[in-house]
C-alpha positions in Angstrom: 0.0 0.0 0.0 3.0 2.2 0.5 3.7 1.8 -3.2 0.1 2.7 -4.2 0.3 5.7 -2.0 3.5 6.9 -3.6 2.4 6.2 -7.1 -0.9 8.0 -6.7 0.7 10.9 -4.9 3.5 11.4 -7.4 1.0 11.2 -10.3 -1.3 13.8 -8.6 1.4 16.3 -8.0 2.8 16.1 -11.5 -0.7 16.7 -13.0 -1.8 19.5 -10.8 1.3 21.6 -11.2 1.6 21.1 -15.0 -2.0 21.9 -15.7 -2.5 24.7 -13.2 -2.8 27.5 -15.7 -5.7 25.8 -17.5 -7.4 25.4 -14.1 -7.0 29.1 -13.3 -8.5 30.1 -16.7 -11.4 27.7 -16.0 -12.1 29.1 -12.5 -12.0 32.7 -13.9 -14.4 31.8 -16.7 -16.8 30.3 -14.1 -16.5 33.1 -11.5 -19.5 35.3 -10.9 -17.6 38.5 -11.8 -16.5 37.1 -15.2 -13.1 36.3 -16.7 -11.6 39.8 -17.2 -12.5 41.1 -13.7 -11.3 37.9 -12.1 -7.8 38.5 -13.5 -8.0 37.4 -17.2 -4.6 35.9 -18.2 -2.7 37.7 -15.4 -1.2 35.9 -12.4 -1.9 32.5 -13.9 -0.2 30.6 -11.1 -2.1 32.4 -8.3 -3.1 29.8 -5.6 -0.5 27.3 -6.7 0.9 26.8 -3.1 -2.4 25.5 -1.9 -2.4 22.9 -4.7 1.2 22.0 -4.1 0.5 21.2 -0.5 -2.9 19.5 -1.0 -2.1 17.5 -4.1 0.0 14.6 -2.8 -2.1 13.6 0.3 -5.3 14.1 -1.8 -4.2 11.8 -4.6 -2.8 9.3 -2.2 -6.0 9.2 -0.1 -8.0 8.6 -3.2 -5.9 5.6 -4.4 -5.5 4.0 -1.0 -9.3 4.0 -0.6 -9.9 3.0 -4.2 -7.5 0.0 -4.1 -8.6 -1.1 -0.5 -12.3 -1.0 -1.3 -11.7 -2.8 -4.6 -10.0 -5.6 -2.7 -12.8 -5.9 -0.1 -15.6 -6.0 -2.6 -16.7 -9.3 -4.2 -14.7 -9.5 -7.5 -15.2 -13.1 -8.6 -15.3 -14.3 -12.2 -18.6 -12.4 -12.7 -17.5 -9.7 -15.1 -20.8 -7.8 -14.8 -19.8 -7.0 -11.2 -16.6 -5.3 -12.2 -18.0 -1.9 -13.2 -20.1 -1.8 -10.0 -17.0 -2.6 -7.9 -15.0 0.2 -9.7 -17.9 2.7 -9.2 -18.3 2.0 -5.5 -14.5 2.1 -5.0 -14.1 5.3 -6.9 -17.0 7.0 -5.1 -15.7 6.1 -1.7 -12.2 7.2 -2.8 -13.6 10.6 -3.7 -15.5 11.0 -0.4 -12.3 10.4 1.5 -10.0 12.5 -0.8 -12.4 15.4 -0.7 -11.7 15.8 3.1 -8.3 17.0 1.9 -9.2 18.4 -1.5 -11.9 20.8 -0.5 -10.0 23.1 1.9 -7.1 23.3 -0.6 -9.6 23.9 -3.4 -11.5 26.7 -1.6 -8.2 28.6 -0.9 -6.9 27.9 -4.4 -10.1 29.2 -6.2 -10.3 32.3 -4.0 -6.6 33.0 -4.8 -7.2 32.5 -8.5 -9.9 35.2 -8.7 -8.0 37.7 -6.6 -4.4 37.2 -7.8 -3.2 40.2 -5.7 -3.8 38.3 -2.4 -1.3 35.7 -1.2 -2.5 32.1 -0.5 -1.6 32.6 3.2 -3.7 35.8 3.4 -6.7 34.1 1.9 -6.4 31.1 4.2 -6.2 33.3 7.3 -9.0 35.5 6.1 -11.3 32.5 5.5 -10.5 31.0 8.9 -10.9 34.4 10.6 -14.3 35.2 9.0 -15.8 31.7 8.5 -13.9 29.3 10.7 -13.1 25.7 9.7 -16.5 25.3 8.1 -15.5 28.1 5.7 -12.7 25.9 4.4 -15.3 23.1 3.9 -17.8 25.2 2.1 -18.6 23.4 -1.1 -17.7 19.9 0.4 -21.2 18.6 -0.6 -21.0 20.2 -4.1 -17.5 18.8 -4.6 -18.6 15.3 -3.7 -21.7 15.7 -5.9 -19.4 16.7 -8.8 -16.8 14.0 -8.1 -19.1 11.0 -7.7 -20.9 11.3 -11.1 -17.5 12.1 -12.6 -16.0 8.9 -11.2 -19.0 6.9 -12.1 -18.5 7.9 -15.7 -14.6 8.0 -15.8 -13.5 4.9 -14.1 -15.8 2.2 -15.6 -15.2 3.9 -19.0 -11.4 3.8 -18.5 -11.5 0.2 -17.4 -13.7 -0.9 -20.3 -11.6 1.0 -22.9 -8.5 -0.7 -21.5 -10.2 -4.1 -21.7 -11.4 -3.5 -25.3 -7.9 -2.4 -26.4 -6.3 -5.4 -24.7 -8.7 -7.7 -26.3 -8.2 -6.1 -29.8 -4.4 -6.4 -29.6 -4.3 -9.8 -27.8 -2.2 -8.6 -24.8 -2.6 -6.3 -21.8 -2.4 -2.5 -22.6 0.9 -0.7 -22.0 1.0 2.2 -19.6 0.8 4.8 -22.5 -2.2 3.0 -23.9 -3.8 3.0 -20.5 -3.1 6.7 -20.4 -4.8 7.3 -23.7 -7.9 5.5 -22.4 -7.7 7.7 -19.3 -7.6 10.8 -21.4 -10.7 9.8 -23.4 -12.6 8.7 -20.3 -11.6 11.9 -18.4 -12.5 14.3 -21.2 -15.9 12.8 -21.6 -16.6 12.7 -17.9 -15.4 16.3 -17.6 -17.8 17.6 -20.3 -20.8 15.9 -18.8 -20.1 17.1 -15.2 -19.2 20.8 -16.1 -22.5 22.3 -14.8 -21.8 20.7 -11.4 -18.3 22.1 -11.5 -19.7 25.6 -12.2 -22.1 25.3 -9.3 -19.2 24.2 -7.0 -17.1 27.2 -8.1 -19.9 29.6 -7.4 -20.5 28.1 -4.0 -16.8 28.3 -3.0 -16.5 31.9 -4.3 -19.8 33.2 -2.9 -19.6 36.0 -0.4 -20.2 34.7 3.2 -23.9 35.0 4.0 -25.1 35.1 0.4 -27.6 32.4 -0.8 -24.9 30.5 -2.7 -22.7 30.3 0.4 -25.3 27.9 1.9 -24.0 25.4 -0.5 -27.3 24.3 -2.1 -26.2 22.8 -5.5 -29.7 22.9 -7.1 -30.3 26.5 -6.1 -26.9 27.4 -7.5 -27.6 25.6 -10.8 -31.0 27.3 -11.0 -29.5 30.7 -10.5 -26.9 30.2 -13.2 -29.6 28.8 -15.6 -31.9 31.8 -15.0 -29.2 34.5 -15.4 -26.9 32.9 -18.1 -28.7 30.0 -19.5 -26.9 27.0 -21.1 -23.6 28.9 -21.8 -23.4 29.8 -18.1 -23.9 26.1 -17.0 -21.1 25.1 -19.4 -18.7 28.0 -18.6 -15.1 26.9 -18.8 -16.0 23.5 -20.4 -13.0 23.7 -22.9 -10.2 24.3 -20.4 -11.9 21.8 -18.1 -12.0 19.1 -20.7 -8.4 20.0 -21.9 -7.1 19.9 -18.3 -8.8 16.7 -17.4 -8.0 14.9 -20.7 -4.3 15.8 -20.4 -4.6 15.2 -16.6 -6.1 11.8 -17.2 -3.3 11.0 -19.6 -0.5 12.1 -17.4 -2.1 11.0 -14.1 -3.2 7.5 -15.1 0.0 7.1 -17.2 2.3 8.2 -14.4 0.3 6.1 -11.9 0.6 2.9 -13.9 4.3 3.6 -14.7 5.2 4.5 -11.1 3.4 1.3 -9.9 5.4 -0.8 -12.4 8.7 0.7 -11.3 7.9 0.4 -7.6 6.4 -3.1 -7.5 
C-alpha cells in the first residue's frame, strides 16, 4: 500500500502543477464577476501553493481508498460485477479524498480570482471570518461533482483498456492506459461541467449570500436563470483539456510508477 500511496501521490502532484494555468482560466471563466474582472490571463499561477500542499495527500488518499475498497468487494469471475465494484470504490475514494481536497480547493479558487492576495492571506482571512467550516464550504457540491465524474470516468477507463487489450491480444501498455484515461476523463469532464460551475460559485460566494449555503440545485437554478446553457457550461473547454491531459499524465504516471515500484 505504501507503493500505491507513492504512485498515486507522485502522479497527482505532476498533473496538478503542469495543468495549473488551465485550471486558473477555467475558474475565472466560471467566477460570478466574469473572466476579465477575475484577472484574465494575469497571475496565472495564483493559488498554486495551496495545490502544491494538498495535491500529494489528496491523490494518495483517493488511491489507497480505491484499491482497498476494490480488494474488499466481491470480485469473482462475474465480469458484470466489475463496473459496479469500480464505481463503489471510486466513489468512496472521492468522499475520503475530498476531506483533503476541499479546503485546498477553496483557498486555491479564491486566490485564482484575486491574484493580488497571497495564499496565506486568503487562508487566514477565510479562517478568521468563517472558521473551519468556511474551508469546507462546497464539500457537498464537490462530492456531488466528483461522484458522477468517477461513475463515468473509471468504468469507461477500465472498459476501454479491456477493449484495447482484447483487440491487440495482450494487456495494454502504460501509454495506452493513459490514452484511455484521457478519453474517459475528457468525456466525464464535459458531462459534469454544470456541477463544477455550481461548485465554483458556492466556493467563491460571499459569506452570508444564498450561494454560500451550498445548495447545488439552487446554484444551478440561479446560473440557468441568469446565463442559460452557456453559463452552465462555462469553462468547459479548459476543463476538458485539463482533465484529458490530466487523465493522460495522471493514469499514465500512476501505472508507470506502480510498475517501477512493485
